[in-house]
C-alpha positions in Angstrom: 0.0 0.0 0.0 2.8 2.4 0.8 4.5 1.7 -2.5 1.2 2.3 -4.3 0.6 5.5 -2.3 4.1 6.8 -3.3 3.5 5.9 -6.9 0.2 7.8 -6.8 1.9 10.9 -5.3 4.6 10.7 -8.0 2.0 10.5 -10.7 0.3 13.6 -9.3 3.5 15.6 -9.2 4.4 14.6 -12.8 0.9 15.6 -13.8 1.1 19.0 -12.1 4.5 19.6 -13.6 3.2 18.8 -17.0 0.3 21.1 -16.5 2.6 23.9 -15.5 4.8 23.4 -18.5 1.7 23.2 -20.7 0.5 26.5 -19.2 3.8 28.1 -19.9 3.7 26.8 -23.5 0.1 28.0 -23.9 1.2 31.5 -22.8 4.0 31.4 -25.3 2.0 30.1 -28.2 -1.4 31.6 -27.9 -2.0 33.9 -25.0 -1.4 37.7 -25.4 0.9 39.3 -22.8 -0.4 42.7 -21.8 2.1 45.2 -20.6 0.7 48.5 -19.2 2.4 51.9 -19.4 1.9 55.6 -20.2 2.6 57.4 -23.4 6.1 58.6 -22.4 7.3 55.1 -21.8 5.4 53.4 -24.6 8.5 53.3 -27.0 10.3 51.1 -24.4 7.5 48.6 -24.2 7.4 48.7 -28.0 11.0 47.7 -28.3 10.4 44.8 -25.9 7.4 43.8 -27.9 9.5 43.7 -31.1 12.1 41.6 -29.3 9.6 39.1 -28.0 7.7 38.6 -31.2 10.4 36.4 -32.9 10.3 34.2 -29.8 6.7 33.5 -30.3 5.2 36.0 -27.8 2.3 38.3 -28.7 2.5 41.5 -26.7 -0.3 44.0 -26.3 0.7 47.5 -25.1 -2.0 49.0 -22.9 -1.5 52.8 -22.5 -3.1 54.5 -19.5 -3.5 58.2 -18.8 -2.6 58.4 -15.1 0.4 57.2 -13.1 -1.4 54.8 -10.7 -3.6 53.1 -13.3 -1.1 50.6 -14.7 -0.2 49.2 -11.3 -3.9 49.1 -10.4 -4.6 47.1 -13.6 -1.7 44.7 -12.7 -3.1 44.3 -9.1 -6.6 43.5 -10.6 -5.2 41.0 -13.0 -6.1 43.0 -16.1 -2.5 43.1 -17.4 0.6 40.9 -17.0 3.3 43.6 -16.4 4.0 47.3 -16.0 6.8 49.5 -17.2 6.4 52.9 -15.8 6.7 53.5 -12.0 9.9 53.8 -9.9 10.7 51.2 -7.3 9.8 53.2 -4.2 6.4 54.2 -5.7 5.8 50.5 -6.2 6.7 49.7 -2.7 4.3 52.3 -1.4 1.6 50.9 -3.7 2.2 47.4 -2.3 1.9 48.7 1.3 -1.3 50.6 0.6 -3.0 47.8 -1.4 -1.6 44.7 0.4 0.0 43.5 -2.8 3.3 41.9 -3.7 4.3 43.5 -7.0 8.0 43.0 -7.9 10.4 45.0 -10.0 12.6 42.5 -11.9 16.4 43.0 -11.9 18.4 44.3 -13.7 16.5 47.5 -13.6 16.0 49.4 -16.9 16.3 53.2 -16.4 15.9 56.2 -14.1 14.1 59.5 -14.7 16.3 62.5 -14.7 14.7 65.1 -12.4 15.6 68.8 -12.4 14.6 72.3 -11.3 13.4 74.2 -14.3 12.4 77.9 -14.6 11.2 80.3 -17.4 11.9 83.3 -15.1 15.3 82.7 -13.5 18.7 81.5 -14.5 20.0 80.1 -11.2 18.8 79.0 -7.8 20.4 82.1 -6.3 18.0 84.2 -8.4 14.9 82.7 -6.8 13.3 85.5 -4.8 11.9 85.6 -1.3 8.5 84.0 -1.2 9.1 82.2 -4.6 6.6 79.7 -5.7 7.8 76.3 -6.8 5.5 73.6 -8.2 6.4 70.1 -7.1 4.8 66.6 -7.5 2.4 65.9 -4.6 2.6 62.1 -4.4 4.6 60.8 -1.5 7.5 59.1 -3.3 8.2 61.9 -5.8 7.8 64.6 -3.1 10.3 62.7 -0.9 12.8 62.6 -3.8 12.1 66.3 -4.6 12.6 67.5 -1.0 15.8 65.5 -0.5 17.2 67.1 -3.7 16.2 70.6 -2.7 17.9 70.1 0.6 21.0 69.0 -1.2 20.7 72.1 -3.4 20.7 74.3 -0.2 17.2 75.7 -0.6 15.7 74.0 2.5 16.7 71.9 5.5 14.7 68.9 6.5 14.0 67.7 10.0 13.0 64.2 11.1 10.5 62.3 9.0 7.0 62.2 10.4 6.0 59.4 8.0 7.7 56.9 5.7 8.5 59.7 3.2 9.4 63.3 3.6 6.6 65.8 3.2 6.2 69.6 3.4 5.5 69.1 7.1 9.1 68.0 7.6 10.8 71.2 6.3 12.7 72.6 9.2 14.3 75.6 7.6 13.2 77.5 4.5 15.3 80.7 4.3 13.6 82.0 1.2 10.2 81.3 2.6 9.5 79.3 -0.6 5.8 78.4 -1.2 5.6 74.8 -2.5 2.6 74.1 -4.6 1.6 70.4 -4.7 0.6 69.2 -8.2 -0.2 65.8 -9.8 3.0 64.4 -11.3 1.7 64.6 -14.9 0.7 68.3 -14.7 3.7 69.8 -12.8 5.6 70.8 -15.9 2.7 72.7 -17.4 2.8 75.0 -14.4 6.1 76.6 -15.4 4.6 79.8 -16.8 2.7 80.4 -13.5 5.4 79.9 -10.9 9.0 80.8 -10.3 10.2 77.2 -10.9 9.1 73.6 -11.1 10.6 70.3 -10.1 9.8 67.4 -12.3 11.2 64.7 -14.6 12.9 65.9 -17.7 10.7 63.7 -19.9 7.5 65.4 -18.6 9.2 68.8 -19.0 10.1 68.1 -22.6 6.6 67.0 -23.4 5.3 70.3 -22.0 7.6 72.3 -24.2 10.2 73.1 -21.5 13.8 73.5 -22.7 15.3 70.7 -20.7 18.9 71.9 -21.4 18.1 75.0 -19.4 17.8 73.8 -15.8 18.8 75.3 -12.4 19.7 72.0 -10.7 19.5 68.3 -11.5 21.5 66.4 -8.8 18.5 64.3 -7.6 18.6 60.7 -6.3 18.3 58.1 -9.0 15.4 55.7 -8.4 15.2 52.7 -10.7 12.4 52.0 -13.1 11.9 48.6 -14.7 9.5 45.7 -15.5 7.0 45.2 -12.7 5.1 41.9 -12.4 3.3 40.0 -9.6 5.9 38.2 -7.5 4.5 34.8 -8.5 5.3 35.6 -12.2 9.0 36.6 -11.8 10.2 33.3 -13.2 7.9 33.1 -16.2 9.8 32.7 -19.5 8.4 35.8 -21.1 9.6 37.9 -18.1 13.2 36.5 -18.4 13.2 37.1 -22.1 12.0 40.7 -21.7 14.8 41.4 -19.3 17.4 39.9 -21.7 16.0 42.2 -24.5 16.4 45.3 -22.3 20.0 44.9 -21.3 22.2 44.8 -24.5 24.2 47.8 -25.6 22.1 48.0 -28.8 18.9 48.5 -26.7 20.6 51.1 -24.6 21.8 53.0 -27.6 18.2 53.0 -29.0 17.0 54.2 -25.6 19.6 57.0 -25.4 18.9 58.2 -29.0 15.2 58.4 -28.3 15.2 60.0 -24.8 18.2 62.2 -25.2 19.1 62.1 -21.5 15.6 62.7 -20.1 15.4 59.0 -19.1 18.8 57.4 -18.6 19.7 53.6 -18.6 20.2 52.4 -15.0 23.7 51.3 -14.3 
């Protein structure tokens, strides 16, 4: 009986393994892989789509209009992966939604952030009571405030939450008024304020001269392919990462983004 029981268990294991392999094969041969993004990162997903096609993968690019929607779609099972958000934003999303999204290594790129202005040529020219528009979401605000402290505009105290917020500014010698904006709209405020802090890609899309910046020494947070943790070892995920790492891919990336997004090293 024990021998029969062990044979029965072995048969079940082999059957499950076969089903798993069959499911992987089905995904490769017939199932469309959906990767979510926003318009500014759509070319990156397009290059990965091109690379996966000869390997038998059919990729559908799903473009959303707001920063949080791709991750929400991944959480809800509507897409298979996301290329858009930076890693600390993803970690905050996991915490708030009780999810386990994972950014696969090696990471792909980082967003070059900077202080831009249509009215001033240096940080020293910023007047007392200057208005600066900054992204209002926790992770981007944290990065922004740390950069502005490094630039000497403010001094931060102890964090009151996981990320720095305006409440944590200890010293503000110029009495700068920080205007919180949605990440996608920050760049469009440049005509109405003394300066903005945002990604160079968003700035360029809004018509800002990204070569004219007041400061750009911000921390580099990685962006990359985000999937559910259970999917990290899927074949298409591994192949997508292989496609995004060669020098040929990085050259195409640099030629397109011109230093607004930068390959992550």
